MARTORKOL-432675 format. One record per residue (C-alpha): chain; x, y, z. Coordinates in steps of 0.5 Angstrom, whole numbers. Example, Ala and Ser with C-alpha at 12.3 -4.5 7.8 and 13.67 -1.06 7.14 Angstrom:
BEGIN
(node "A",(25,-9,16));
(node "A",(27,-2,14));
END
This chain:
BEGIN
(node "A",(-63,138,109));
(node "A",(-68,134,105));
(node "A",(-74,138,102));
(node "A",(-80,136,99));
(node "A",(-83,141,94));
(node "A",(-90,141,94));
(node "A",(-93,146,88));
(node "A",(-95,153,90));
(node "A",(-102,154,87));
(node "A",(-108,150,87));
(node "A",(-108,148,80));
(node "A",(-101,145,81));
(node "A",(-104,141,87));
(node "A",(-108,138,82));
(node "A",(-104,135,76));
(node "A",(-109,130,74));
(node "A",(-113,136,71));
(node "A",(-113,137,64));
(node "A",(-110,143,60));
(node "A",(-117,145,58));
(node "A",(-120,145,65));
(node "A",(-114,147,70));
(node "A",(-114,155,69));
(node "A",(-121,157,69));
(node "A",(-124,156,76));
(node "A",(-117,159,79));
(node "A",(-117,165,75));
(node "A",(-124,167,76));
(node "A",(-122,167,83));
(node "A",(-116,171,82));
(node "A",(-119,176,78));
(node "A",(-125,177,83));
(node "A",(-120,180,88));
(node "A",(-119,186,83));
(node "A",(-126,189,87));
(node "A",(-128,197,86));
(node "A",(-121,200,85));
(node "A",(-121,196,78));
(node "A",(-123,202,74));
(node "A",(-118,207,77));
(node "A",(-113,202,77));
(node "A",(-115,202,69));
(node "A",(-114,209,68));
(node "A",(-107,210,71));
(node "A",(-105,204,68));
(node "A",(-107,206,61));
(node "A",(-104,213,62));
(node "A",(-97,210,64));
(node "A",(-98,205,58));
(node "A",(-99,210,53));
(node "A",(-93,214,56));
(node "A",(-88,209,55));
(node "A",(-85,210,49));
(node "A",(-84,218,50));
(node "A",(-82,216,58));
(node "A",(-77,211,55));
(node "A",(-73,216,50));
(node "A",(-67,217,55));
(node "A",(-67,211,59));
(node "A",(-65,205,54));
(node "A",(-59,202,56));
(node "A",(-58,201,48));
(node "A",(-59,207,45));
(node "A",(-62,204,38));
(node "A",(-68,201,42));
(node "A",(-75,204,41));
(node "A",(-82,201,43));
(node "A",(-86,200,36));
(node "A",(-93,200,40));
(node "A",(-95,200,48));
(node "A",(-103,198,49));
(node "A",(-107,197,55));
(node "A",(-111,190,55));
(node "A",(-117,189,60));
(node "A",(-117,182,63));
(node "A",(-120,178,58));
(node "A",(-120,171,55));
(node "A",(-114,169,50));
(node "A",(-112,163,46));
(node "A",(-105,163,45));
(node "A",(-102,160,39));
(node "A",(-97,154,40));
(node "A",(-90,156,40));
(node "A",(-84,152,38));
(node "A",(-80,150,45));
(node "A",(-86,153,50));
(node "A",(-91,149,54));
(node "A",(-98,149,51));
(node "A",(-104,152,54));
(node "A",(-110,150,49));
(node "A",(-117,153,51));
(node "A",(-118,160,53));
(node "A",(-113,163,59));
(node "A",(-116,169,63));
(node "A",(-111,174,62));
(node "A",(-110,180,67));
(node "A",(-110,187,65));
(node "A",(-103,189,63));
(node "A",(-99,193,58));
(node "A",(-97,190,52));
(node "A",(-91,192,49));
(node "A",(-86,191,43));
(node "A",(-80,193,42));
(node "A",(-74,194,37));
(node "A",(-66,194,38));
(node "A",(-60,194,33));
(node "A",(-64,195,26));
(node "A",(-59,193,21));
(node "A",(-58,190,14));
(node "A",(-53,184,14));
(node "A",(-47,182,10));
(node "A",(-53,178,6));
(node "A",(-57,184,4));
(node "A",(-62,182,9));
(node "A",(-66,187,14));
(node "A",(-65,185,21));
(node "A",(-67,187,28));
(node "A",(-68,184,35));
(node "A",(-75,185,37));
(node "A",(-78,183,44));
(node "A",(-85,182,47));
(node "A",(-86,185,54));
(node "A",(-93,184,58));
(node "A",(-93,188,64));
(node "A",(-99,186,69));
(node "A",(-102,192,73));
(node "A",(-103,188,79));
(node "A",(-95,186,79));
(node "A",(-92,181,84));
(node "A",(-85,185,83));
(node "A",(-82,180,79));
(node "A",(-79,179,72));
(node "A",(-79,173,68));
(node "A",(-75,172,61));
(node "A",(-79,167,57));
(node "A",(-74,162,53));
(node "A",(-74,161,45));
(node "A",(-74,154,41));
(node "A",(-72,151,35));
(node "A",(-68,157,31));
(node "A",(-72,162,34));
(node "A",(-75,168,29));
(node "A",(-81,169,32));
(node "A",(-82,174,38));
(node "A",(-86,169,42));
(node "A",(-92,170,46));
(node "A",(-89,173,52));
(node "A",(-94,169,57));
(node "A",(-89,166,61));
(node "A",(-91,158,60));
(node "A",(-89,154,66));
(node "A",(-92,147,66));
(node "A",(-98,144,65));
(node "A",(-99,144,73));
(node "A",(-99,152,73));
(node "A",(-102,158,70));
(node "A",(-97,162,66));
(node "A",(-93,167,69));
(node "A",(-97,173,67));
(node "A",(-103,170,70));
(node "A",(-98,170,77));
(node "A",(-97,177,76));
(node "A",(-90,176,73));
(node "A",(-87,182,68));
(node "A",(-86,177,62));
(node "A",(-81,178,56));
(node "A",(-80,174,50));
(node "A",(-76,175,44));
(node "A",(-74,173,37));
(node "A",(-66,173,38));
(node "A",(-65,178,32));
(node "A",(-68,175,26));
(node "A",(-75,174,23));
(node "A",(-78,168,20));
(node "A",(-83,172,16));
(node "A",(-78,176,13));
(node "A",(-71,173,13));
(node "A",(-73,167,10));
(node "A",(-69,164,4));
(node "A",(-72,157,1));
(node "A",(-65,157,-3));
(node "A",(-61,157,4));
(node "A",(-65,153,8));
(node "A",(-71,157,9));
(node "A",(-72,160,16));
(node "A",(-65,157,17));
(node "A",(-62,163,12));
(node "A",(-60,168,18));
(node "A",(-54,163,19));
(node "A",(-51,167,12));
(node "A",(-50,173,17));
(node "A",(-45,172,22));
(node "A",(-48,178,27));
(node "A",(-55,174,26));
(node "A",(-52,167,28));
(node "A",(-48,171,34));
(node "A",(-55,174,36));
(node "A",(-58,167,36));
(node "A",(-53,164,40));
(node "A",(-52,169,46));
(node "A",(-51,176,44));
(node "A",(-59,178,43));
(node "A",(-60,175,50));
(node "A",(-57,181,54));
(node "A",(-59,187,51));
(node "A",(-67,184,51));
(node "A",(-66,183,58));
(node "A",(-63,190,60));
(node "A",(-68,193,55));
(node "A",(-74,190,59));
(node "A",(-72,191,66));
(node "A",(-71,198,64));
(node "A",(-78,199,62));
(node "A",(-80,195,68));
(node "A",(-77,200,72));
(node "A",(-80,206,68));
(node "A",(-87,203,68));
(node "A",(-87,201,76));
(node "A",(-82,206,79));
(node "A",(-78,201,81));
(node "A",(-74,195,79));
(node "A",(-76,188,80));
(node "A",(-74,184,87));
(node "A",(-72,178,83));
(node "A",(-71,176,76));
(node "A",(-72,169,73));
(node "A",(-71,165,66));
(node "A",(-75,159,64));
(node "A",(-73,155,57));
(node "A",(-73,149,54));
(node "A",(-69,146,49));
(node "A",(-66,152,45));
(node "A",(-69,156,51));
(node "A",(-65,151,55));
(node "A",(-58,153,52));
(node "A",(-61,161,53));
(node "A",(-61,160,60));
(node "A",(-54,156,60));
(node "A",(-51,162,56));
(node "A",(-54,167,61));
(node "A",(-51,163,67));
(node "A",(-44,163,64));
(node "A",(-44,169,60));
(node "A",(-48,174,63));
(node "A",(-48,171,70));
(node "A",(-52,177,74));
(node "A",(-58,178,70));
(node "A",(-62,172,74));
(node "A",(-63,170,81));
(node "A",(-66,163,78));
(node "A",(-66,159,72));
(node "A",(-69,154,69));
(node "A",(-65,150,63));
(node "A",(-69,145,61));
(node "A",(-66,139,56));
(node "A",(-61,144,55));
(node "A",(-58,145,48));
(node "A",(-52,148,50));
(node "A",(-48,143,45));
(node "A",(-52,145,39));
(node "A",(-47,144,34));
(node "A",(-44,138,36));
(node "A",(-52,135,37));
(node "A",(-53,137,30));
(node "A",(-47,133,28));
(node "A",(-51,127,32));
(node "A",(-57,128,28));
(node "A",(-53,127,21));
(node "A",(-50,121,24));
(node "A",(-57,118,26));
(node "A",(-60,120,19));
(node "A",(-54,116,16));
(node "A",(-55,110,21));
(node "A",(-62,110,19));
(node "A",(-61,111,11));
(node "A",(-56,105,12));
(node "A",(-61,101,14));
(node "A",(-66,102,9));
(node "A",(-61,102,2));
(node "A",(-53,101,0));
(node "A",(-48,105,3));
(node "A",(-48,113,0));
(node "A",(-54,112,-3));
(node "A",(-59,117,-3));
(node "A",(-65,115,1));
(node "A",(-72,118,0));
(node "A",(-73,122,7));
(node "A",(-80,120,6));
(node "A",(-78,112,7));
(node "A",(-75,113,14));
(node "A",(-81,111,18));
(node "A",(-80,104,15));
(node "A",(-74,103,18));
(node "A",(-77,101,25));
(node "A",(-85,100,26));
(node "A",(-88,101,32));
(node "A",(-88,94,34));
(node "A",(-81,94,32));
(node "A",(-80,100,37));
(node "A",(-84,96,42));
(node "A",(-80,90,42));
(node "A",(-73,94,43));
(node "A",(-77,98,49));
(node "A",(-79,91,52));
(node "A",(-72,89,51));
(node "A",(-69,95,55));
(node "A",(-74,94,61));
(node "A",(-72,86,61));
(node "A",(-65,88,62));
(node "A",(-65,94,66));
(node "A",(-72,95,70));
(node "A",(-70,92,76));
(node "A",(-64,96,77));
(node "A",(-67,101,81));
(node "A",(-70,95,86));
(node "A",(-77,95,83));
(node "A",(-80,93,76));
(node "A",(-85,98,74));
(node "A",(-84,100,67));
(node "A",(-79,105,68));
(node "A",(-71,105,68));
(node "A",(-70,109,74));
(node "A",(-62,107,74));
(node "A",(-61,109,67));
(node "A",(-54,110,68));
(node "A",(-53,103,69));
(node "A",(-57,101,63));
(node "A",(-51,100,58));
(node "A",(-50,97,51));
(node "A",(-47,90,55));
(node "A",(-54,89,58));
(node "A",(-58,91,53));
(node "A",(-55,88,47));
(node "A",(-55,81,49));
(node "A",(-63,81,50));
(node "A",(-64,84,44));
(node "A",(-60,79,40));
(node "A",(-65,74,43));
(node "A",(-70,78,39));
(node "A",(-67,77,32));
(node "A",(-71,74,27));
(node "A",(-69,67,25));
(node "A",(-72,67,18));
(node "A",(-76,72,15));
(node "A",(-77,79,18));
(node "A",(-84,79,22));
(node "A",(-87,84,27));
(node "A",(-85,79,33));
(node "A",(-77,80,31));
(node "A",(-72,84,29));
(node "A",(-67,84,24));
(node "A",(-59,84,25));
(node "A",(-59,91,21));
(node "A",(-64,94,26));
(node "A",(-60,92,32));
(node "A",(-54,95,28));
(node "A",(-57,101,27));
(node "A",(-59,102,34));
(node "A",(-52,100,36));
(node "A",(-49,106,32));
(node "A",(-54,111,34));
(node "A",(-53,110,41));
(node "A",(-46,110,41));
(node "A",(-46,117,38));
(node "A",(-42,120,32));
(node "A",(-35,119,32));
(node "A",(-29,120,26));
(node "A",(-25,115,23));
(node "A",(-20,115,29));
(node "A",(-25,114,34));
(node "A",(-26,121,37));
(node "A",(-33,122,40));
(node "A",(-36,128,36));
(node "A",(-42,129,41));
(node "A",(-44,124,46));
(node "A",(-47,117,47));
(node "A",(-54,116,49));
(node "A",(-57,112,55));
(node "A",(-61,106,53));
(node "A",(-69,108,56));
(node "A",(-75,105,55));
(node "A",(-78,111,52));
(node "A",(-75,109,45));
(node "A",(-83,106,44));
(node "A",(-85,113,45));
(node "A",(-88,118,39));
(node "A",(-82,123,41));
(node "A",(-77,119,39));
(node "A",(-80,116,33));
(node "A",(-82,123,30));
(node "A",(-75,126,31));
(node "A",(-71,120,29));
(node "A",(-76,117,24));
(node "A",(-82,121,22));
(node "A",(-89,119,24));
(node "A",(-91,112,23));
(node "A",(-96,114,18));
(node "A",(-91,118,14));
(node "A",(-95,124,15));
(node "A",(-89,128,20));
(node "A",(-82,127,17));
(node "A",(-76,126,21));
(node "A",(-75,132,25));
(node "A",(-67,130,25));
(node "A",(-68,132,17));
(node "A",(-73,137,17));
(node "A",(-70,141,22));
(node "A",(-63,139,23));
(node "A",(-60,138,16));
(node "A",(-62,146,14));
(node "A",(-59,148,21));
(node "A",(-53,144,20));
(node "A",(-51,147,13));
(node "A",(-53,154,15));
(node "A",(-52,156,22));
(node "A",(-47,151,25));
(node "A",(-42,150,20));
(node "A",(-37,155,17));
(node "A",(-37,157,12));
(node "A",(-45,156,11));
(node "A",(-47,151,5));
(node "A",(-53,153,1));
(node "A",(-58,147,2));
(node "A",(-66,149,-1));
(node "A",(-71,148,4));
(node "A",(-74,142,0));
(node "A",(-74,136,5));
(node "A",(-70,131,1));
(node "A",(-64,136,0));
(node "A",(-63,137,7));
(node "A",(-63,129,7));
(node "A",(-58,128,2));
(node "A",(-54,134,5));
(node "A",(-54,130,12));
(node "A",(-53,123,8));
(node "A",(-47,126,5));
(node "A",(-44,129,11));
(node "A",(-37,127,12));
(node "A",(-35,126,20));
(node "A",(-27,128,18));
(node "A",(-28,133,13));
(node "A",(-34,137,15));
(node "A",(-35,136,23));
(node "A",(-29,141,24));
(node "A",(-33,146,21));
(node "A",(-37,147,27));
(node "A",(-30,150,30));
(node "A",(-28,154,24));
(node "A",(-27,161,22));
(node "A",(-26,165,16));
(node "A",(-25,173,14));
(node "A",(-32,174,15));
(node "A",(-34,169,21));
(node "A",(-29,172,26));
(node "A",(-32,167,31));
(node "A",(-34,159,30));
(node "A",(-41,157,31));
(node "A",(-39,153,37));
(node "A",(-36,160,40));
(node "A",(-43,163,38));
(node "A",(-48,158,40));
(node "A",(-46,153,45));
(node "A",(-46,154,52));
(node "A",(-42,148,55));
(node "A",(-37,151,60));
(node "A",(-37,148,67));
(node "A",(-35,155,70));
(node "A",(-41,157,74));
(node "A",(-36,161,79));
(node "A",(-39,168,77));
(node "A",(-46,165,77));
(node "A",(-45,162,84));
(node "A",(-42,168,87));
(node "A",(-48,172,85));
(node "A",(-52,168,89));
(node "A",(-56,165,82));
(node "A",(-59,158,83));
(node "A",(-61,153,77));
(node "A",(-65,147,76));
(node "A",(-64,143,70));
(node "A",(-70,138,68));
(node "A",(-68,133,62));
(node "A",(-71,127,59));
(node "A",(-68,120,59));
(node "A",(-70,119,53));
(node "A",(-69,125,49));
(node "A",(-67,124,42));
(node "A",(-65,131,41));
(node "A",(-60,133,47));
(node "A",(-57,127,50));
(node "A",(-58,127,58));
(node "A",(-51,124,58));
(node "A",(-48,130,56));
(node "A",(-52,134,61));
(node "A",(-49,129,66));
(node "A",(-42,130,64));
(node "A",(-43,137,64));
(node "A",(-45,137,71));
(node "A",(-40,132,74));
(node "A",(-35,137,71));
(node "A",(-38,143,75));
(node "A",(-38,138,81));
(node "A",(-30,138,80));
(node "A",(-29,145,79));
(node "A",(-34,146,85));
(node "A",(-30,141,90));
(node "A",(-37,137,90));
(node "A",(-41,143,92));
(node "A",(-45,144,86));
(node "A",(-51,142,89));
(node "A",(-51,148,93));
(node "A",(-53,152,86));
(node "A",(-55,147,81));
(node "A",(-59,141,81));
(node "A",(-60,136,75));
(node "A",(-67,132,74));
(node "A",(-67,126,70));
(node "A",(-74,124,68));
(node "A",(-74,117,66));
(node "A",(-78,115,59));
(node "A",(-79,123,58));
(node "A",(-77,125,51));
(node "A",(-75,132,49));
(node "A",(-78,137,53));
(node "A",(-84,132,55));
(node "A",(-88,127,53));
(node "A",(-86,119,53));
(node "A",(-88,114,58));
(node "A",(-86,118,64));
(node "A",(-88,122,69));
(node "A",(-87,129,65));
(node "A",(-92,133,69));
(node "A",(-89,137,74));
(node "A",(-87,145,77));
(node "A",(-80,146,76));
(node "A",(-81,153,76));
(node "A",(-85,154,83));
(node "A",(-79,150,86));
(node "A",(-74,155,83));
(node "A",(-77,160,87));
(node "A",(-78,157,93));
(node "A",(-70,156,93));
(node "A",(-69,163,90));
(node "A",(-73,166,95));
(node "A",(-74,161,101));
(node "A",(-67,158,101));
(node "A",(-71,151,100));
(node "A",(-67,147,95));
(node "A",(-71,142,91));
(node "A",(-68,135,93));
(node "A",(-74,132,90));
(node "A",(-80,135,86));
(node "A",(-87,131,85));
(node "A",(-88,129,78));
(node "A",(-95,126,75));
(node "A",(-96,121,69));
(node "A",(-101,124,64));
(node "A",(-107,120,61));
(node "A",(-103,117,55));
(node "A",(-98,114,59));
(node "A",(-98,106,61));
(node "A",(-100,109,68));
(node "A",(-104,115,68));
(node "A",(-104,119,75));
(node "A",(-98,115,77));
(node "A",(-93,120,81));
(node "A",(-86,119,82));
(node "A",(-81,124,86));
(node "A",(-76,127,81));
(node "A",(-69,126,84));
(node "A",(-63,131,84));
(node "A",(-57,127,80));
(node "A",(-54,123,82));
(node "A",(-60,120,87));
(node "A",(-65,116,84));
(node "A",(-72,114,86));
(node "A",(-72,108,91));
(node "A",(-79,104,93));
(node "A",(-79,104,100));
(node "A",(-82,97,100));
(node "A",(-89,98,102));
(node "A",(-95,102,100));
(node "A",(-98,103,92));
(node "A",(-92,104,87));
(node "A",(-97,109,84));
(node "A",(-95,114,89));
(node "A",(-89,118,90));
(node "A",(-90,118,98));
(node "A",(-88,111,98));
(node "A",(-81,113,94));
(node "A",(-75,116,97));
(node "A",(-69,119,93));
(node "A",(-62,116,95));
END
């Protein structure tokens, strides 16, 4: 049965509303329902909240757990900080009355002499909807998170919708475990337990601790449990489904970094590809010069060539490559070759070296025998978006360094290879490490073990298994949205994984998992794309009402070439096809097939 998913909340039905104005009216109406019982409820909730530390003493699944604090907050406006990997909610949110707790698990001293602990942040709304929400992390984590439960720009956060929400730091603290001589916040990679906690081991203990608090506070367990994350948070969602498959009824694993160590190798590959464009082979190239490798005009030329080669493959020229799987190098490179400068390089043409660099990047990393070390990448028009540029080259004004260097270099050295390598936190030190990375000598280190690291970085941090049999048997559902122009984790790797899941499940993978490619979208959002959508609401409908999301309506933001355009996001392998009549800006005139 084909189900058209419509967002469940009033705010979600108006995706064109800005993030600043969206929550206010809806939240005011929501909280006006509290009525005359608010004072009595607050008194009871305050007593329960203040008693939590005492009442939990003998109820912890892990005996080392304790609450550092528990405090009841009245409903009030809140300005949340921007957190890595989480949807942002600029402006004030009106948060409901809730008990806010901070907990600590597994305090210890690591082999590197650092003090470590797993810390979690849990919010328990007085008006609880009977459901639990685990908020995924981002980047190298190390921050406890705001525990608001960010969903999307099309929805208030989960805490506002009545969910009990937990977030965590994955076992290390950026404020205390940072070491500038060892990559700053990546330094936890020098402790094997911290690395395993980051990869997966902290997840189950936090979920179980938070659920125990929920049971004690409300006197009953959650009816449904959900996980939502993107990037590293997407890897965490996959780790739950594969390692701890009974913890959640539903999981959103956006842009999943389930091949993180391999993707870190791809970052070094791209750094070397850009460096080769700027200087002679093996030369140290200043990271600040990476932004000069391609101008914005150059990337626009590439984007236009991709559209010329592939835009019409889905039956409609609309500035989006819907049939991205058909957009190959064999189609794109002949069009790019026509744009090669016949003489001096100008903004109207590309150099041969630029095309060589692009071809190398899109092929993905391999060693001298030709063995693939990660994945290739789809040719997509989103290359002209800010997301692709900032990760690969840095901002065009040079103020933001290439994130493949700033984040990728220190992480590859300290977290994803065994033994870890000391690389200072200086940007150029990370760039030099990546430029010297040998894909025959160094790439196998992601699978290496030694007397200290009994498990490899791949074993600890990847979540690439296609065996979801236990998750399926438990009735779990998963949605995997992924931008086609994601420059960090290739959607081709996600599609390859999904095809493996299909084979293992005899073509029935869509019974419990759906992959949603978003043409033009960069890493977890942005780009010339319809990147505003509410996957979580669709997941809840699937879990609780058996309404599988064959299509989810998405909207293009104000910075795109087509503000307010809507398109259906289709479950792979279906793509959106124009029906032949009506506005091409309206999703109603498209079918997933």
